C-alpha positions as CSV (number, residue, x, y, z in Angstrom):
1,Y,130.8,-123.8,134.2
2,R,131.4,-123.2,137.1
3,V,131.4,-119.2,136.5
4,G,132.0,-118.0,140.4
5,R,130.6,-114.0,139.9
6,R,127.6,-113.0,138.2
7,E,129.5,-109.9,137.0
8,D,131.6,-111.5,135.3
9,Y,129.0,-113.8,133.1
10,V,126.8,-110.6,132.7
11,Q,130.3,-109.4,130.9
12,Y,130.7,-112.4,128.9
13,K,127.2,-111.6,127.7
14,A,127.8,-107.8,126.7
15,L,131.0,-109.0,124.7
16,A,129.2,-111.7,123.0
17,R,126.5,-109.1,121.8
18,T,128.9,-106.5,120.5
19,V,130.6,-108.9,118.8
20,R,127.4,-110.0,117.3
21,A,126.6,-105.9,116.5
22,L,129.7,-105.4,115.3
23,T,128.9,-108.7,112.9
24,R,125.8,-107.5,111.6
25,R,127.3,-103.9,110.9
26,L,129.7,-105.2,108.5
27,R,127.9,-107.3,107.1
28,D,125.2,-104.6,106.2
29,L,128.3,-102.7,104.7
30,G,127.0,-101.3,101.0
31,P,129.1,-103.0,97.4
32,A,130.6,-99.5,97.9
33,S,133.1,-100.4,100.8
34,A,133.7,-103.9,100.0
35,A,137.5,-103.9,100.7
36,F,136.9,-101.9,104.2
37,R,134.5,-104.7,104.8
38,A,137.1,-107.7,103.9
39,R,139.8,-105.9,105.6
40,C,137.6,-105.4,109.6
41,A,136.4,-108.7,108.9
42,S,139.6,-110.6,108.5
43,A,140.5,-108.4,111.5
44,L,138.1,-109.5,113.6
45,L,138.0,-113.1,112.7
46,E,141.8,-113.0,113.6
47,K,141.2,-111.5,116.6
48,L,138.3,-113.9,117.8
49,Y,140.3,-117.0,116.8
50,G,143.5,-115.9,118.3
51,L,141.6,-115.3,121.3
52,G,139.9,-119.4,121.1
53,L,136.4,-118.4,120.5
54,V,136.0,-119.4,117.2
55,N,136.4,-122.4,115.5
56,S,137.7,-120.9,111.6
57,R,139.5,-117.6,110.2
58,Q,136.7,-118.3,106.7
59,S,133.4,-116.4,107.6
60,L,131.8,-114.3,109.8
61,A,128.4,-116.2,110.4
62,D,130.8,-117.8,113.2
63,C,130.7,-114.7,114.9
64,E,127.4,-114.2,114.1
65,N,126.4,-117.1,116.6
66,L,129.1,-116.0,119.4
67,S,127.6,-116.8,123.0
68,A,128.2,-115.9,126.7
69,T,129.7,-119.5,126.3
70,A,132.3,-119.6,123.7
71,F,134.3,-117.2,126.6
72,C,133.3,-119.6,129.5
73,R,135.1,-122.6,127.1
74,R,137.9,-120.9,127.2
75,R,138.0,-119.7,131.0
76,L,141.1,-121.6,132.6
77,P,139.0,-124.1,134.7
78,C,137.5,-125.2,131.5
79,L,141.0,-125.7,129.3
80,L,142.6,-127.9,132.5
81,V,139.4,-129.9,132.2
82,K,140.3,-130.4,128.1
83,L,143.5,-131.2,129.1
84,R,142.7,-133.7,131.7
85,M,144.6,-131.9,134.2
86,A,141.6,-132.2,136.7
87,Q,138.5,-134.7,136.7
88,D,135.8,-132.1,136.9
89,L,135.4,-128.5,136.5
90,R,134.7,-128.8,140.8
91,H,138.2,-129.9,140.7
92,A,139.9,-127.6,138.5
93,V,138.6,-125.1,140.7
94,T,140.0,-125.6,142.9
95,F,143.2,-126.2,142.1
96,V,143.6,-122.9,140.3
97,E,142.8,-121.2,143.3
98,Q,144.8,-123.0,145.5
99,G,147.6,-121.9,143.2
100,H,148.8,-125.2,141.7
101,I,148.3,-124.0,138.4
102,R,150.5,-121.6,136.7
103,V,150.3,-119.8,132.6
104,G,153.5,-119.5,131.8
105,P,155.9,-118.4,134.2
106,E,153.0,-116.8,136.2
107,V,151.0,-118.7,139.4
108,V,147.1,-118.2,138.1
109,T,144.8,-117.6,140.9
110,D,142.2,-116.7,139.8
111,P,139.9,-119.1,137.6
112,A,138.2,-116.3,135.5
113,L,141.4,-116.1,133.6
114,L,140.8,-116.3,129.8
115,V,143.0,-118.4,128.3
116,P,144.2,-117.4,124.0
117,R,145.0,-120.4,121.8
118,N,148.9,-119.2,121.7
119,V,149.1,-119.3,125.9
120,E,147.0,-122.8,125.7
121,D,149.9,-125.1,125.4
122,F,152.4,-123.4,128.5
123,I,149.5,-124.3,131.3
124,T,151.5,-126.6,133.9
125,W,152.1,-127.4,137.1
126,V,153.6,-125.4,139.6
127,D,156.8,-127.0,140.5
128,A,157.1,-126.6,144.2
129,S,152.8,-128.3,144.0
130,R,151.8,-131.7,145.8
131,L,149.6,-132.8,142.8
132,R,152.5,-132.2,140.8
133,Q,154.7,-134.5,142.5
134,K,151.7,-137.2,142.7
135,V,151.1,-137.2,138.9
136,L,154.8,-137.6,138.4
137,D,154.8,-141.0,140.9
138,Y,151.5,-142.2,139.6
139,N,153.1,-141.9,136.1
140,Q,156.7,-142.9,137.0
141,E,158.5,-140.3,135.8
142,R,159.7,-138.7,138.8
143,D,163.1,-137.6,138.9
144,D,165.4,-138.4,141.4
145,F,166.5,-135.3,141.8
146,D,163.2,-134.4,143.2
147,L,163.4,-137.2,145.9
148,A,166.4,-136.0,147.5
149,A,164.4,-132.7,147.5
């Protein structure tokens, strides 16, 4: 996953361990607190689904199997490979570090950025990026106005 800093991976492992412990505590609650358990479980599943760490909002079984790789898969370079904006992770990390990628209006230079599901559609090239111009030229989509500038 081309995690550059060891501290990032340690933090991902700690977060996954915390989620698994919370899931076990919710599962072990008695029948007297069924309403509380259902409310907390749905809130946890909604949060993890929104972050893109689990694939469904239905079962806590997905949360029990959560690992650090789920966090690594939500990093910006991994999503660039998934969106076919980069050929492999090495190139994706280079693109991010050089400032060719933006998420929404913000230019991102940190490859450790975790991208939630609702922001995933806003990953694009920076307008002034030479890579964006090359992609547009290749696809024959470059505008005449861009050629004059």
